[in-house]
C-alpha positions as CSV (number, residue, x, y, z in Angstrom):
1,X,0.0,0.0,0.0
2,X,1.5,3.3,-1.0
3,X,1.4,6.3,1.3
4,X,0.9,9.8,0.1
5,X,3.1,11.9,2.4
6,X,2.0,15.1,0.7
7,X,-1.7,14.6,1.6
8,X,-3.0,16.6,4.6
9,X,-3.0,14.6,7.8
10,X,-6.2,14.0,9.6
11,X,-6.4,14.3,13.4
12,X,-8.7,12.4,15.7
13,X,-10.9,15.5,16.1
14,X,-11.5,15.5,12.4
15,X,-12.4,11.8,12.4
16,X,-14.8,12.3,15.4
17,X,-16.5,15.2,13.7
18,X,-17.3,13.0,10.7
19,X,-18.6,10.0,12.7
20,X,-22.3,9.5,12.9
21,X,-24.2,9.8,16.2
22,X,-24.8,6.0,16.2
23,X,-21.1,5.2,15.9
24,X,-20.3,7.6,18.8
25,X,-22.9,6.0,21.0
26,X,-21.6,2.6,20.2
27,X,-18.0,3.7,21.0
28,X,-19.2,5.1,24.3
29,X,-21.0,1.9,25.3
30,X,-17.9,-0.2,24.4
31,X,-15.6,2.1,26.5
32,X,-17.8,1.8,29.5
33,X,-17.3,-1.5,31.3
34,X,-18.8,-3.1,34.3
35,X,-15.4,-4.5,35.3
36,X,-13.8,-2.8,38.3
37,X,-10.1,-2.5,38.5
38,X,-8.8,-4.0,41.7
39,X,-5.4,-3.5,43.0
40,X,-3.7,-6.9,43.4
41,X,-1.9,-5.9,46.6
42,X,-5.2,-5.1,48.3
43,X,-6.7,-8.4,47.4
44,X,-3.6,-10.3,48.4
45,X,-3.9,-8.9,52.0
46,X,-7.3,-10.4,52.5
47,X,-6.4,-13.7,50.8
48,X,-5.5,-16.5,53.3
49,X,-4.0,-19.8,52.2
50,X,-5.6,-22.8,53.7
51,X,-3.5,-24.3,56.5
52,X,-1.2,-21.3,56.6
53,X,-1.0,-21.1,60.4
54,X,2.7,-21.5,61.0
55,X,2.7,-20.6,64.7
56,X,3.5,-24.1,65.8
57,X,6.2,-24.6,63.1
58,X,9.7,-25.3,64.1
59,X,12.7,-24.7,61.9
60,X,15.4,-27.3,61.8
61,X,18.8,-25.8,60.9
62,X,22.1,-27.4,61.3
63,X,24.6,-24.9,62.7
64,X,28.3,-25.5,62.1
65,X,30.9,-24.1,64.4
66,X,33.3,-21.5,63.0
67,X,36.0,-23.3,60.9
68,X,39.7,-22.8,61.2
69,X,39.8,-20.8,57.9
70,X,37.0,-18.4,59.0
71,X,36.9,-15.3,61.2
72,X,34.1,-13.2,62.7
73,X,34.1,-9.5,61.7
74,X,34.3,-7.2,64.7
75,X,32.1,-4.6,63.0
76,X,29.3,-6.6,61.3
77,X,29.7,-9.8,63.4
78,X,29.3,-12.0,60.3
79,X,31.5,-15.1,59.8
80,X,33.6,-14.8,56.7
81,X,36.3,-16.9,55.0
82,X,39.9,-15.8,55.5
83,X,40.0,-14.6,51.9
84,X,37.6,-11.7,52.9
85,X,39.9,-10.5,55.7
86,X,40.9,-6.8,55.1
87,X,42.4,-5.7,58.4
88,X,43.6,-7.2,61.7
89,X,44.5,-5.1,64.7
90,X,44.8,-6.2,68.3
91,X,42.9,-9.4,67.6
92,X,40.1,-7.5,65.9
93,X,39.3,-8.8,62.4
94,X,37.5,-6.6,59.8
95,X,36.0,-7.9,56.6
96,X,36.4,-6.2,53.2
97,X,32.9,-4.9,53.3
98,X,33.3,-3.1,56.6
99,X,36.9,-1.8,55.9
100,X,35.7,1.0,53.6
């Protein structure tokens, strides 16, 4: 299909002015909908999964003691591998993340 770029462009206002009254009524009825937009986050708050009461649930986690090649950072108190050691002064270890 060839396009005539020299022809005057028509705007939506021009097209609406030429539409018949019946077409405009039909468009208005199509645009109006009985569906209500509901925010998903609002509906998720009220939605409860069956059997979701976890108050009596106990977690089973195996805790390993600090290994010989690990240290505890004196600033963030996380256990890191020796490769993450940035500074050591007076028995105080500092990881790379906390050294900056």
